[in-house]
C-alpha positions in Angstrom: -35.4 14.2 -7.1 -34.3 17.6 -8.9 -31.2 18.2 -10.5 -29.6 20.2 -7.5 -30.2 17.0 -5.3 -28.6 14.6 -7.7 -25.6 16.9 -8.1 -25.3 17.1 -4.5 -25.3 13.4 -4.1 -22.8 12.7 -6.7 -20.3 15.1 -5.5 -20.8 14.0 -2.0 -20.5 10.2 -2.8 -17.2 11.2 -5.1 -15.9 13.0 -2.1 -16.7 10.1 0.3 -14.8 8.0 -1.9 -11.8 10.3 -2.2 -11.4 10.3 1.4 -11.4 7.0 1.6 -8.8 6.3 -0.8 -6.6 8.8 1.3 -7.8 8.0 4.7 -5.3 6.0 6.8 -7.4 4.6 9.7 -4.1 4.7 12.0 -3.7 8.4 11.5 -7.4 9.1 12.6 -6.8 6.8 15.5 -3.9 8.9 16.6 -5.7 12.2 15.9 -8.7 10.8 17.9 -6.4 9.7 20.7 -5.0 13.3 20.6 -8.5 14.8 21.1 -9.3 13.0 24.0 -5.8 13.7 25.7 -6.7 17.6 24.9 -10.2 17.2 26.5 -8.6 15.4 29.6 -6.4 18.0 30.1 -9.1 20.6 30.1 -10.8 18.7 32.7 -8.0 18.6 34.8 -7.1 22.3 34.5 -10.9 22.7 35.5 -10.7 20.6 38.6 -7.4 22.8 39.6 -9.2 26.0 38.8 -12.0 24.7 41.2 -9.6 23.5 43.9 -7.7 27.0 43.8 -11.1 28.6 44.2 -11.9 26.7 47.2 -8.6 27.2 48.7 -9.0 30.5 48.5 -12.3 30.9 50.1 -10.7 28.4 52.8 -8.3 31.5 53.5 -10.8 34.1 53.4 -12.7 31.8 56.2 -9.9 31.5 58.5 -9.0 35.5 57.8 -12.6 36.5 58.9 -12.6 33.9 61.6 -9.5 35.4 63.1 -10.8 38.9 62.7 -14.1 37.8 65.0 -12.3 36.3 67.4 -10.4 39.4 67.6 -13.7 41.7 67.9 -15.0 39.2 70.5 -11.9 39.7 72.7 -12.2 43.4 72.1 -15.9 43.4 73.3 -14.8 41.3 76.4 -12.2 43.8 77.1 -14.5 46.9 76.6 -17.1 45.5 78.9 -14.3 44.8 81.7 -13.5 48.5 81.8 -17.3 49.8 81.7 -17.1 50.7 77.9 -20.6 49.1 77.0 -20.6 51.1 73.8 -17.4 49.9 72.4 -18.4 46.5 73.4 -21.7 46.8 71.2 -19.6 48.1 68.5 -17.3 45.2 68.5 -20.0 42.8 68.6 -22.2 44.3 65.9 -18.9 44.3 63.4 -18.5 40.7 64.6 -21.8 40.1 63.6 -21.4 41.3 60.3 -18.1 39.1 59.9 -20.0 36.3 60.9 -22.8 36.5 57.9 -19.6 37.1 55.6 -18.1 34.0 57.2 -21.6 31.9 56.6 -21.6 33.2 53.0 -18.0 31.9 52.3 -18.4 28.6 54.0 -21.4 28.0 51.6 -19.4 29.0 48.6 -16.9 26.4 50.1 -19.3 23.5 50.2 -20.4 24.1 46.6 -16.7 24.2 45.1 -15.9 21.2 47.2 -18.9 19.6 45.7 -17.8 20.8 42.2 -14.3 19.6 42.9 -15.3 16.1 43.7 -17.5 15.8 40.4 -14.5 17.3 38.1 -12.4 14.9 39.9 -14.7 12.0 39.3 -15.1 12.9 35.7 -11.3 13.1 35.1 -10.8 9.9 36.6 -13.4 8.3 34.5 -12.2 10.0 31.6 -8.8 8.9 32.3 -9.8 5.1 32.2 -11.4 5.7 28.8 -8.3 7.6 27.6 -6.3 4.3 28.8 -8.6 1.9 27.3 -9.0 3.9 23.9 -5.2 4.0 23.8 -4.8 0.3 24.6 -7.3 -0.5 21.7 -5.8 2.1 19.3 -2.6 0.4 19.3 -4.2 -3.0 19.2 -5.8 -1.9 15.9 -2.8 -0.2 14.5 -0.9 -3.0 14.9 -3.8 -5.3 13.5 -4.1 -2.9 10.3 -0.1 -2.7 9.7 0.1 -6.6 9.9 -3.0 -6.9 7.5 -1.8 -4.1 5.2 1.6 -5.9 5.1 -0.2 -9.5 4.3 -2.3 -7.6 1.4 1.0 -6.6 -0.1 2.7 -9.8 0.2 -0.4 -11.5 -1.3 -0.7 -9.1 -4.2 3.1 -9.2 -4.9 2.8 -13.0 -5.2 -0.4 -12.7 -7.6 1.2 -10.3 -9.6 -2.1 -8.0 -8.9 -0.2 -4.8 -7.1 0.4 -1.7 -8.8 4.2 -2.5 -8.7 4.3 -5.9 -9.6 1.8 -5.2 -12.4 4.4 -2.7 -13.6 7.1 -5.0 -13.2 5.3 -7.8 -15.1 4.3 -5.5 -18.1 8.1 -4.6 -18.5 8.8 -8.2 -18.6 6.1 -8.8 -21.3 7.5 -5.9 -23.4 10.8 -7.2 -23.1 9.8 -10.7 -24.1 7.6 -9.1 -26.7 10.8 -7.3 -28.1 12.8 -10.3 -27.8 10.5 -12.5 -29.8 10.4 -9.8 -32.5 14.0 -9.4 -32.8 14.6 -13.1 -33.2 11.9 -13.7 -35.8 13.5 -10.7 -37.7 17.0 -12.2 -37.2 15.1 -15.5 -38.7 13.8 -13.9 -41.6 16.9 -12.0 -42.8 18.9 -15.0 -42.6 16.3 -16.8 -44.8 16.6 -14.3 -47.3 20.0 -14.1 -46.9 20.1 -17.9 -47.6 17.7 -17.9 -50.7 19.6 -14.9 -52.4 16.8 -12.6 -51.9 19.2 -10.4 -49.9 22.8 -9.7 -50.5 25.3 -10.2 -48.1 27.3 -7.1 -47.9 29.7 -8.2 -45.3 30.7 -11.4 -47.5 32.2 -12.0 -50.7 30.1 -10.7 -53.5 29.4 -13.5 -56.2 29.5 -12.3 -59.8 26.8 -13.3 -62.6 29.0 -16.1 -64.2 30.1 -17.8 -60.5 26.4 -17.6 -60.0 25.4 -19.3 -63.5 28.0 -22.0 -63.0 26.6 -22.7 -59.6 23.0 -23.2 -61.0 24.1 -25.5 -63.7 25.9 -27.6 -61.4 23.0 -27.9 -59.3 20.5 -28.7 -62.2 23.1 -31.1 -63.5 23.3 -33.3 -60.3 19.7 -33.6 -60.1 19.5 -34.6 -63.6 21.8 -37.1 -62.7 20.2 -38.6 -59.8 17.1 -38.6 -61.4 18.3 -40.5 -64.5 19.9 -43.2 -61.8 16.5 -43.6 -59.8 14.7 -44.3 -63.4 17.3 -47.0 -64.2 16.8 -48.7 -60.9 13.0 -49.0 -61.0 13.4 -50.1 -64.9 16.3 -52.9 -63.7 14.2 -53.8 -60.7 10.7 -55.0 -61.4 10.1 -55.2 -65.1 7.6 -52.6 -64.9 6.5 -52.6 -61.3 5.7 -49.3 -60.0 7.5 -49.8 -56.4 11.2 -50.5 -56.3 12.7 -52.9 -54.0 15.0 -50.7 -52.1 16.0 -53.5 -49.3 16.2 -57.3 -50.0 17.2 -58.9 -53.4 20.8 -57.9 -52.9 22.3 -59.9 -55.8 19.9 -58.3 -58.3 20.2 -54.9 -56.9 23.8 -55.8 -57.0 23.9 -56.7 -60.7 21.7 -53.6 -61.6 24.6 -51.5 -59.9 27.3 -52.8 -61.8 25.6 -52.5 -65.0 24.6 -48.8 -64.6 28.1 -47.9 -63.4 29.7 -48.2 -66.5 27.4 -46.5 -68.5 27.3 -43.5 -66.3 30.9 -43.5 -66.7 30.4 -43.4 -70.4 28.2 -40.5 -70.2 30.5 -38.6 -68.2 33.1 -39.0 -70.8 
């Protein structure tokens, strides 16, 4: 296959695909129906033209027959008056008219036959056009219903172009919302840890911050000391303190620890 043949095939395939994408079967059916109506109209005009010609020939034949009858009357009158020459002339003219009448009658028969053929063809074409119109409307209705069903199915499944755009918009909105929520949470954590200063709240000075830190450290040390003493009083070297049970012993230990903690505080 040559390069030009391949290019021609590619061009035709792409052109055919482009036509398929823009072609509406309903419009194609309507156009075909319109063309058939135009053809039927031409056939009907042809029937009318042939019928007109036939009628014209009939009128000519009638006129010539009237002239032929008049010449026959004149020839009889001439014979009655002894004018054989006039009678011969009238009969000669009548003979010429008769040949014209015979020729016109042949034409009339031909036109009549053509008229009958065209009339029959017009009737058959009319029947086909009527049948095509019924089929066309049925196909159009079926296509419209199938198109609507396809659009509904695509909308439900989310694969249609419109619903796809909507789905993408919803997804982008959800992503942005999640991003903003994550950012807000991160800022809150940074503010809580002190990594960021809250410009909208009351700013703490260095002395207050140090006092807060010392208070927190002191609380931790006191809690740690209390837990050590509870462990030492509870088991005589046991690694696991008895939190529940042994209420009297725990209570006694608690009574002994409490004055000592007060002494330390003073």
